[in-house]
N, C-alpha and C positions, 0 to 999 in steps of 0.2 A: 791388187791382188781379187780373182772372183771365185770364191768357194760354193761348197752341194750347203743349201740348207738342211742343218740335223736335222730338225723335227722331225724328220723323214726316219724311217726303220733304216731302211738300205739305206744311209748316211749313218747314222746312228750307230750303228752296226761296225761300220769302218773304225769311230771311233773306237769303243768298247774290248777290240782286237787289239787295241792297243791295248799291256797292264800295267805301265806307269801315264798313262793319259784314262784310264776305267779309276787306279787309285788318285790320280788330282781329283777327276770329276765328284766322286764321291765325298774322299777326303775333305775338299772342297766346301761341299755343297752341306756336310755333314758336322764337319768343324771337330770331327776325328782324326788320331792318326791310325793310318793303319800298314799294320807291319807286315803283312799275310795278304793277298787277295787272291775268289776262283773266278772265276767268272765268268759264265754261257749265257747263249742268249737260246731262249726258247718259241720254236716258231709252236708256230698256232696255230687250225684255219676256226673259225668263226662263221654259223652257217645260221641267213638272217631267210628263214622256213619260209617267212611269208614273202619273201622275196625271190625266192630258191634262189638267192647266194652265195655262193660264199668266196670269204675271202681269210688270204695267211697273213697275222702281227705277227712280229716278235716282240718278247715281255724279258727280261732281262734280268738275270737270279744272279747276284753273286755270292759271296761267304767268304767275311775278312775277317781279319785275327785284329785286332784292337787289345791297349795297357790292359785292356778294362775285359776282352776275354772275347771266343766266337760269336756274330749275327748273322743273320742274314739278311739283303740291303733286293726285295724288286724294284725294279725300275722301268713307269711305263711313259708310254708316250700318248696323247691321246688329242687328235688332234680339231674334231667336230664333240659337243658335245650331245652327244644323246640319252633321255632316261634311259634305256635298256642298258646302256657300259655301266652305268654305276652297281648293275647288279651283278651283272659280266665280275666287273670289278670285285663285290662282294664276293660270288665262287672263288677267284680265282685267289681269294686270297683265304678265305678257310681249308680250300685242298692245299693252298704252300703250311698253316698254322695245320693240319693231319698228317705233315712230313717231316720224315725224322733225317736226319744229316746223318752221315759218316766221317766223324775227327777224329782225327785221331787212333781209324780202328775201333771206336763207341759209336754207338749211337746214341747221338742227342736231339732232342729239341733247342734252337735257338730262339734267340728273340730276333721278330722283323724289325727290321724297318723297310719301311715304306720311302719310294722319289717320283709322284709323277710331275711328267714334261706335258704342259699344257699348251696347246695350242688356240683356247678357247675361253671366256671370260670368266669369271666368278663378279657380276657385280653386287655381290656386298663388302669385297676387298681389291684394293687397289691396288698395294704390293705386288712389289713383280714375282719375288719367291719373300718363301715364310714356311715358319716349321707348326706346325699343330702336333705340341706338343704337353705327356703327362708330366702333375706332375705332383707326390707324396706330398699328402698335405696332414695333420691332426686333429681332424672332427673336433675333439673336444678343445686346445689348446690355439687350432687356429693357427697352428706354425708348422711351418712346410720343413720333412723333415726328409735331409741329408741324405739316405741310406739308400738306395735302390736292395729289392729281395727277388734273388731268380726266378721264382716263385711267381709274381704280379708282370717279370719280366716278358717273364714266355706269353702273356695273356695280354697284355696288352702290347700298344704300341706304337710307334712319331710318322709324322708323318713329312715330306718335307716336300714342297710344293710348287713350280713356275710356273709364273705366266705369262709365255714368250710375247702379247701380245702388247705389256706389258711395260719391254723391256728399251732402256732407254739410255738419255745425259748422259753423265759425265763416266770417265771406263775406267778407276784408277786400282781401287784399291782389285786383292785376287781374285772374291767371287764375284764384283763387278765386272773383269778384261773376263771371267770363264761367260759369262754370262750375257756379251758384247757378240759371244758367237752366236746365239740362237736368234738378237734379234730380230725383226721380219719389217723388215729395211734395205732397200736400195736393189732393191730385186733387179737382174735382166734382162727379167720373160714376162710372163703371159701369166707363171704357171708357179710362180712362187717357187721353184724349185732352183739357182740358179740366181749369188746375189754380190753385187760388189764387197769388198772389208775390206773397209775405213779410214780402220781407228792402229792407233799406234801403241804396240803388245810391248812389256817388261817383265808380263813374267816368261819363262820360258815353256814351262809346258799347251798353254794358252799358241803361245806361237806355234808347240809341235802339230798341236792339236787344227792352226788353223792352213801348217802347210798339211797334212792330209786331206785338210776338207774340201783343198785346190785340187790337190792329185787327184778325188772323187771325179770333183768338177768335172777334169779335162778326161776321165776314162771310160772310154766309148762306152763299154760294157757297164761301169757304173750308173751311165750315166739309162741308159735304157734299164734299167728298175728304177732306175728311179721314175723313168716318166712311166713303166707300167705300172706301179704306186699309187702315181699318183692320178692314173683314168682307176684305177680300181675304187678311191674314191671318190672322185667325182661320181662317176658309175653309181655308186654306193648314196652319192649323197642325191642325185636325179633321183632317181629308184626312192630311198629314204623321203622327199619331201613329203609325199600324200601317203603313203602307207608309215615309212617310219611315223612322222607327227602324227597321226591316229594311232599311234604304234604307244608312243610315251604317252596321249594323251589317254588314250584304257589304259597303263599302266596307272599311270595315277590315278584315278577314278576309282582305278582297284582297290589302290592301298588307304582315299578316301573312304571307300563304303567299308573296307576294313574297320578302320579307324568310328567306323559312324557304330556299326554293330560289336563292336569292342567297350563302346559310347554304352549301350543299348541293354547287352547284354552284362554289363556290371550296374548301370541301373537296376534289371529285375533281380539283381543279382541283395537289392543293399532293399529296396522295396519289400523283395523275399524273408530278409532279417528281420527289417524290425516286423513284419505279416507277423514269425514264427516268435518274435519279443514280447507283441503284443498278446499273440493270443497265450503265450507259457504263462505272462503275465498274469493271465483272466483264470490257465487253471489256478493256478501258486492263488487267489483268489475267490476263488472259489472251495478251493479244499481251505482256507484260512475261515471261510465261513460259516463250513460242514460244520469244524471243532468247531469255533463260537457256538454253533447250533446246540451241540452233543454237547458241548460241556454245561451251557445253559438249560438245556433238557433238564441234566445230573443233578 
């Protein structure tokens, strides 16, 4: 079976347009029972001003209902690491924290969960799929608090990260079979757009996803969209090989300089407080000496 590589936005969009697949994908990763789901791709245009280049990206926003209530799921695919994208992620996340969602006719602030599908490796972490989660812990007793607060849940979030380049091995569980579709091996072209899918599937939804990806691979229109996306990213990579690297380095240097200035400012503030305390102590000592002198004179 030849399937399209789901790491591309145009391909992933085709998967997420199927409600059954969208439910299965999110519920399998997050280990939640999803009762209802509303998912829509959010098409955004990002401008790389230093190189006068615009690229369209698809981010996916899902509103799900679980037995615990409603929540918002943000799904982001990132094929290559650029320091500037971290700031884009943070700004994008901030926009969703500011938004309210209409749930059953009422404006509500929903808890947020993020899913990042990465086409690059995090050097510190070998796991192909992991969860960065929050734990409520009593700082006095060090015990984990089993209950959750809607206030805290609305201001903090868990993240699920998939590193597609680290996917491999045996595919037995439901999650492992889902991840097998994103495995970056067995390509039949030099661009990494189409690949052979040699694995046996026992999970019905994974089989459905494979058939959708097979259909996308055979569709001329869809293949052209993927080719266009591949060419756009190739151009961005080529253009940012020099400018992007310098920009990333500059932003890191700016962050480091900010930290240095912050430390200097903290040191100056500390020295100022010490001088103030010394001055205050001397003034008090002078007043004390004066009172002693006045007492002796009397």
